[in-house]
C-alpha positions as CSV (number, residue, x, y, z in Angstrom):
1,M,-17.4,-9.4,-31.2
2,D,-13.9,-8.7,-32.4
3,F,-11.9,-9.7,-29.3
4,I,-8.6,-8.1,-30.4
5,K,-10.2,-4.8,-31.4
6,A,-12.3,-4.6,-28.3
7,T,-9.4,-5.3,-25.9
8,A,-7.2,-2.8,-27.8
9,E,-9.8,-0.1,-27.4
10,L,-10.3,-0.8,-23.7
11,K,-6.5,-1.0,-23.2
12,K,-6.1,2.5,-24.6
13,E,-8.8,3.9,-22.4
14,I,-7.3,2.2,-19.4
15,E,-3.8,3.5,-20.1
16,D,-5.2,7.0,-20.7
17,E,-6.9,6.7,-17.3
18,I,-3.7,5.6,-15.6
19,K,-1.9,8.5,-17.1
20,N,-4.6,10.9,-15.9
21,F,-4.5,9.3,-12.5
22,F,-0.7,9.8,-12.1
23,E,-0.9,13.3,-13.5
24,I,-3.2,14.3,-10.7
25,E,-1.1,12.4,-8.2
26,L,2.1,14.1,-9.4
27,K,0.6,17.6,-8.9
28,S,0.3,16.9,-5.2
29,V,3.9,15.8,-4.8
30,E,6.2,18.8,-4.2
31,N,9.5,17.1,-3.4
32,D,11.6,16.6,-6.5
33,T,13.0,13.3,-5.4
34,L,9.6,11.9,-4.7
35,R,8.3,13.2,-8.0
36,D,11.1,11.4,-9.9
37,F,10.2,8.2,-7.9
38,Y,6.6,8.5,-8.8
39,K,7.5,9.0,-12.5
40,D,9.5,5.7,-12.3
41,I,6.5,4.0,-10.8
42,R,4.3,5.3,-13.6
43,H,6.7,4.2,-16.2
44,H,6.8,0.7,-14.7
45,T,3.0,0.5,-14.6
46,L,2.6,1.6,-18.2
47,L,5.4,-0.6,-19.5
48,G,4.0,-3.5,-21.6
49,G,1.2,-5.7,-20.6
50,K,-2.3,-6.3,-22.0
51,R,-4.2,-4.8,-19.1
52,L,-6.2,-8.0,-18.8
53,R,-7.1,-7.5,-15.1
54,P,-8.8,-4.1,-15.5
55,I,-10.4,-5.3,-18.7
56,M,-11.9,-8.3,-16.9
57,C,-13.2,-6.0,-14.2
58,I,-14.9,-3.8,-16.8
59,M,-16.4,-6.8,-18.8
60,A,-17.7,-8.4,-15.6
61,Y,-19.4,-5.1,-14.8
62,C,-20.8,-4.7,-18.4
63,G,-22.4,-8.2,-18.0
64,Y,-25.1,-6.5,-16.0
65,S,-24.6,-2.7,-16.3
66,E,-23.7,-0.1,-18.9
67,Y,-20.1,0.9,-19.3
68,N,-19.3,4.2,-17.7
69,N,-16.4,6.4,-16.3
70,E,-16.9,5.1,-12.8
71,I,-16.0,1.5,-13.7
72,L,-13.1,2.7,-15.9
73,R,-11.7,4.6,-12.9
74,A,-12.1,1.7,-10.6
75,S,-10.6,-0.8,-13.0
76,I,-7.2,0.8,-13.0
77,A,-6.8,-0.3,-9.4
78,F,-6.1,-3.8,-10.6
79,E,-3.3,-2.7,-12.9
80,L,-1.7,-0.6,-10.2
81,L,-1.9,-3.6,-7.8
82,H,-0.6,-6.0,-10.5
83,S,2.3,-3.6,-11.1
84,S,2.9,-3.5,-7.4
85,S,3.2,-7.3,-7.3
86,L,5.5,-7.4,-10.3
87,I,8.0,-4.9,-8.8
88,L,8.3,-7.0,-5.6
89,D,8.3,-10.3,-7.5
90,D,11.2,-9.1,-9.7
91,A,13.1,-7.9,-6.7
92,M,12.7,-11.1,-4.8
93,D,13.6,-13.2,-7.9
94,E,16.5,-10.8,-8.7
95,D,15.2,-10.6,-12.3
96,V,16.6,-7.8,-14.4
97,I,14.4,-7.8,-17.5
98,R,10.6,-7.5,-17.9
99,H,8.8,-6.5,-21.1
100,G,12.1,-6.2,-22.8
101,E,13.4,-3.5,-20.4
102,K,15.1,-3.3,-17.1
103,T,13.1,-4.2,-14.0
104,F,12.4,-1.6,-11.3
105,N,15.0,-3.3,-9.2
106,A,17.6,-3.2,-11.9
107,I,16.9,0.5,-12.6
108,Y,17.6,1.5,-9.0
109,A,20.7,-0.8,-8.9
110,D,22.1,1.2,-11.8
111,K,21.2,4.5,-10.2
112,F,22.9,3.6,-7.0
113,L,26.0,2.4,-8.7
114,K,26.3,5.6,-10.7
115,S,25.8,7.7,-7.5
116,T,28.7,5.9,-5.7
117,R,31.1,6.6,-8.7
118,F,32.6,3.2,-8.0
119,D,35.3,2.5,-10.5
120,I,35.1,-1.1,-11.6
121,N,37.9,-0.8,-14.2
122,P,40.8,-1.7,-11.9
123,Y,39.1,-5.1,-11.5
124,Y,39.8,-6.0,-15.1
125,D,43.4,-6.3,-13.9
126,G,44.0,-9.6,-12.1
127,G,46.5,-8.0,-9.8
128,N,43.8,-6.0,-8.0
129,W,42.0,-9.2,-7.0
130,I,44.9,-10.4,-4.9
131,K,45.3,-7.2,-3.0
132,K,44.3,-7.4,0.6
133,D,41.1,-5.3,0.3
134,G,40.3,-6.0,-3.3
135,L,37.5,-8.6,-2.9
136,S,36.1,-6.9,0.2
137,Q,35.5,-3.6,-1.7
138,L,33.6,-5.5,-4.4
139,L,31.5,-7.4,-1.8
140,M,30.7,-4.2,0.0
141,I,29.5,-2.4,-3.1
142,Q,27.5,-5.4,-4.2
143,R,25.8,-5.6,-0.8
144,S,25.0,-1.9,-0.9
145,I,23.6,-2.0,-4.4
146,S,21.4,-5.0,-3.5
147,R,20.1,-3.5,-0.2
148,Y,19.3,-0.1,-1.8
149,S,17.6,-1.4,-4.9
150,Y,15.6,-4.0,-3.0
151,A,14.5,-1.3,-0.4
152,L,13.4,1.0,-3.2
153,S,11.5,-1.8,-4.9
154,V,9.6,-2.6,-1.6
155,L,8.7,1.1,-1.2
156,G,7.6,1.4,-4.8
157,S,5.4,-1.7,-4.4
158,N,3.9,-0.4,-1.2
159,I,3.1,3.0,-2.8
160,L,1.4,1.3,-5.8
161,Y,-0.7,-0.8,-3.4
162,A,-1.8,2.4,-1.6
163,L,-2.6,4.1,-5.0
164,S,-4.7,1.1,-6.1
165,G,-7.0,1.7,-3.1
166,K,-7.1,5.4,-3.9
167,A,-8.3,4.6,-7.5
168,I,-11.2,2.6,-6.1
169,R,-12.1,5.4,-3.6
170,A,-12.0,8.0,-6.4
171,S,-14.1,6.0,-8.8
172,G,-17.4,7.9,-8.0
173,F,-19.5,4.8,-7.0
174,D,-21.7,5.0,-3.9
175,D,-19.7,5.2,-0.7
176,K,-21.2,2.0,0.8
177,I,-20.3,-0.1,-2.3
178,V,-16.8,1.5,-2.4
179,T,-16.3,0.5,1.3
180,K,-17.2,-3.1,0.4
181,A,-14.8,-3.0,-2.6
182,M,-12.0,-1.7,-0.4
183,I,-12.5,-4.6,2.0
184,M,-12.2,-7.0,-0.9
185,Q,-9.2,-5.2,-2.3
186,R,-7.4,-5.5,1.1
187,E,-8.2,-9.2,1.3
188,M,-6.9,-9.6,-2.3
189,Y,-3.6,-8.0,-1.3
190,K,-3.2,-10.2,1.8
191,I,-3.8,-13.4,-0.2
192,L,-1.4,-12.2,-2.9
193,N,1.3,-11.8,-0.3
194,E,0.6,-15.3,1.0
195,G,1.0,-16.6,-2.5
196,Q,4.4,-14.9,-2.8
197,L,5.4,-16.6,0.5
198,L,4.3,-20.0,-0.8
199,D,6.3,-19.4,-4.0
200,I,9.5,-18.6,-2.1
201,L,9.1,-21.6,0.2
202,M,8.5,-23.9,-2.8
203,E,11.8,-22.8,-4.2
204,Q,13.5,-24.0,-1.0
205,N,11.5,-27.1,-0.2
206,G,10.3,-28.2,-3.7
207,G,6.8,-29.1,-4.4
208,N,4.3,-31.3,-6.3
209,E,1.4,-30.4,-8.6
210,D,-1.0,-29.8,-5.8
211,K,1.3,-27.4,-4.0
212,Y,2.1,-25.7,-7.3
213,F,-1.6,-25.0,-8.0
214,E,-2.2,-23.9,-4.4
215,M,0.5,-21.3,-4.8
216,I,-0.9,-20.2,-8.2
217,D,-4.3,-19.8,-6.8
218,H,-2.9,-17.4,-4.3
219,K,-0.8,-15.4,-6.8
220,T,-2.1,-15.5,-10.4
221,G,-5.5,-16.7,-9.4
222,I,-6.2,-13.9,-6.9
223,L,-5.4,-11.3,-9.6
224,F,-8.1,-12.9,-11.8
225,K,-10.7,-13.6,-9.2
226,Y,-10.9,-10.2,-7.5
227,P,-11.1,-7.9,-10.5
228,L,-14.1,-10.0,-11.6
229,R,-15.7,-10.1,-8.1
230,I,-15.3,-6.3,-7.6
231,G,-16.6,-5.6,-11.2
232,L,-19.7,-7.7,-10.3
233,L,-20.0,-6.0,-6.9
234,F,-20.2,-2.5,-8.5
235,T,-23.2,-3.6,-10.6
236,E,-25.2,-4.2,-7.4
237,K,-27.2,-6.7,-9.4
238,A,-25.1,-9.8,-9.6
239,D,-23.7,-12.6,-7.4
240,V,-20.1,-11.5,-6.8
241,Y,-19.0,-15.2,-6.6
242,S,-20.7,-16.2,-9.9
243,L,-17.4,-16.1,-11.9
244,D,-15.2,-17.8,-9.2
245,N,-15.0,-21.1,-11.0
246,Y,-14.3,-19.3,-14.3
247,S,-11.4,-17.3,-12.8
248,F,-10.1,-20.4,-10.9
249,N,-9.7,-22.5,-14.1
250,L,-8.7,-19.6,-16.3
251,S,-5.9,-18.4,-14.0
252,R,-4.5,-21.9,-13.7
253,A,-4.4,-22.2,-17.5
254,F,-2.8,-18.8,-17.8
255,Q,0.0,-19.7,-15.4
256,V,0.7,-23.1,-17.0
257,H,0.9,-21.4,-20.4
258,D,3.2,-18.7,-18.9
259,D,5.4,-21.5,-17.6
260,I,5.6,-23.0,-21.1
261,L,6.4,-19.6,-22.7
262,G,9.1,-19.1,-20.0
263,V,11.0,-22.0,-21.5
264,F,9.8,-22.5,-25.1
265,G,8.8,-18.9,-25.9
266,E,10.9,-16.4,-27.9
267,E,12.7,-13.8,-25.9
268,D,11.9,-11.1,-28.5
269,T,8.1,-11.7,-28.0
270,T,8.0,-12.6,-24.3
271,G,10.2,-9.7,-23.2
272,K,12.0,-12.0,-20.7
273,P,15.0,-14.3,-21.0
274,V,13.7,-17.8,-21.8
275,D,16.4,-19.5,-19.9
276,S,15.8,-17.8,-16.5
277,D,13.2,-20.3,-15.2
278,I,15.7,-23.1,-15.7
279,K,18.7,-21.3,-14.4
280,E,16.8,-20.2,-11.3
281,G,15.4,-23.7,-10.8
282,K,11.8,-22.5,-10.5
283,N,9.3,-25.1,-9.6
284,T,6.9,-24.6,-12.5
285,L,4.5,-27.3,-13.5
286,L,6.8,-28.0,-16.5
287,V,9.7,-28.7,-14.1
288,I,7.6,-30.6,-11.6
289,K,6.3,-33.0,-14.3
290,T,9.8,-33.4,-15.8
291,L,11.2,-34.5,-12.5
292,E,8.3,-37.0,-12.2
293,L,8.4,-38.4,-15.7
294,A,12.1,-38.3,-16.7
295,D,14.0,-41.6,-16.6
296,D,17.1,-42.1,-14.4
297,T,19.5,-40.9,-17.1
298,Q,17.4,-37.9,-18.0
299,L,16.8,-37.1,-14.3
300,K,20.5,-37.0,-13.6
301,K,21.0,-34.4,-16.4
302,V,18.0,-32.3,-15.4
303,K,19.2,-32.1,-11.7
304,A,22.7,-31.1,-12.9
305,I,21.3,-28.2,-15.1
306,L,18.3,-27.0,-13.1
307,G,19.1,-24.1,-10.9
308,N,22.6,-23.7,-12.4
309,R,22.9,-20.0,-13.2
310,N,26.0,-20.8,-15.3
311,A,24.1,-23.3,-17.5
312,S,25.2,-23.0,-21.2
313,S,22.9,-22.6,-24.1
314,E,23.6,-26.3,-24.9
315,D,22.5,-27.2,-21.4
316,I,19.2,-25.3,-21.8
317,A,18.6,-27.0,-25.2
318,E,19.2,-30.4,-23.6
319,I,16.7,-29.8,-20.8
320,K,14.2,-28.6,-23.3
321,D,14.6,-31.8,-25.3
322,I,14.1,-33.8,-22.1
323,M,10.9,-31.9,-21.3
324,K,9.6,-32.9,-24.8
325,S,10.8,-36.5,-24.8
326,C,9.7,-37.4,-21.3
327,G,6.2,-36.0,-21.9
328,S,6.1,-33.1,-19.5
329,L,5.5,-30.5,-22.2
330,D,2.6,-32.6,-23.6
331,Y,1.2,-33.0,-20.1
332,C,1.2,-29.2,-19.5
333,I,-0.4,-28.5,-22.9
334,E,-3.2,-31.0,-22.2
335,K,-3.6,-29.6,-18.7
336,E,-4.1,-26.1,-19.9
337,S,-6.6,-27.3,-22.5
338,Q,-8.6,-29.1,-19.8
339,L,-8.6,-26.0,-17.6
340,I,-9.7,-23.7,-20.4
341,N,-12.6,-26.0,-21.3
342,A,-13.7,-26.0,-17.6
343,A,-13.5,-22.2,-17.6
344,K,-15.7,-21.9,-20.6
345,G,-18.2,-24.2,-19.1
346,S,-18.5,-22.1,-15.9
347,I,-19.3,-18.7,-17.5
348,D,-22.4,-17.2,-15.9
349,Q,-25.2,-17.5,-18.4
350,N,-27.1,-14.7,-16.9
351,M,-24.6,-12.1,-18.2
352,K,-25.2,-10.0,-21.3
353,E,-24.2,-11.7,-24.5
354,E,-21.3,-9.4,-25.2
355,S,-19.6,-10.2,-21.9
356,K,-20.2,-13.9,-22.3
357,I,-18.6,-13.8,-25.7
358,F,-15.7,-11.8,-24.4
359,L,-15.0,-14.2,-21.5
360,T,-15.2,-17.2,-23.9
361,E,-12.7,-15.6,-26.4
362,L,-10.4,-14.6,-23.5
363,C,-10.1,-18.3,-22.8
364,D,-8.9,-19.0,-26.3
365,F,-6.5,-16.0,-26.2
366,I,-4.9,-17.2,-22.9
367,I,-3.5,-20.4,-24.4
368,K,-2.8,-19.1,-27.8
369,R,-0.8,-16.1,-26.8
370,N,3.0,-16.1,-27.4
371,Y,3.7,-13.0,-25.3
């Protein structure tokens, strides 16, 4: 099996199905403002990404049943839900770039600023800053932009979640099995929100490796586990929990590798600034282990740089050197390797050979990807 070719072919079919889904949806939207909003949601959903979640759903299904239009239609639910989570995640993190383009939050911040016709040019003159109402005007427009763009992000995220359920309902599978899938999808969404909560609280309270992985299991992990579970559910032949250990280990490895790329990747390939995790002080495994393994001198430098949004490129380079020299980078590389081996060892041997090969090669892809 040619993994790259197989995923590329499925990716195209999934994206075509997403386009068809939105085309049907847009026909039912009469309000011009809502139509434009739905087009922005569609653009965000189709922007970048490998469509791994719907592909995993399809390949789990194909482990026991023949590929068909029903599973293709159902699978896009997980891309819609993933897109929903990314919109909200970016808004909460105040990120402005994803896949090399502006985030949904940033797009609507721009739209609102243009609609106000606020003239920022006077503020290039220092004299305007010392006027009685100079600073208050800037603070007022900043608050308005932030409130508006965040509100639109929440609404966009909520609509995508609703559409993900609609995709499952429109799949064409038997009503009884669709009902079970919908119950699982709602459970998935609840746990995903719990994961976002844990992530935010970790930023405030700090964390250790156990807390980090607990949060990952609720966020990244749930977006691996449930596409596989629901794919197996639709076969009506398999144990829906038979790939849970696989998804558990694979999702942890995926996130650890994502954390590494978030610092040591290339911005042109990752599509995101590679200094943002450090500037935002995110409690990634890489950061957690650095705080544990760094000596006193290194620790003092790390704490001075971590979470500093004004950190220079020299500061970022210094903290990367510390991550290497103290052993935290090596620890994370070894950890993801252990997790991948565990994932490979937990693939259900009752599946068809093609699906077993795919799931095995997906493991290798996860920790070799640079984007």
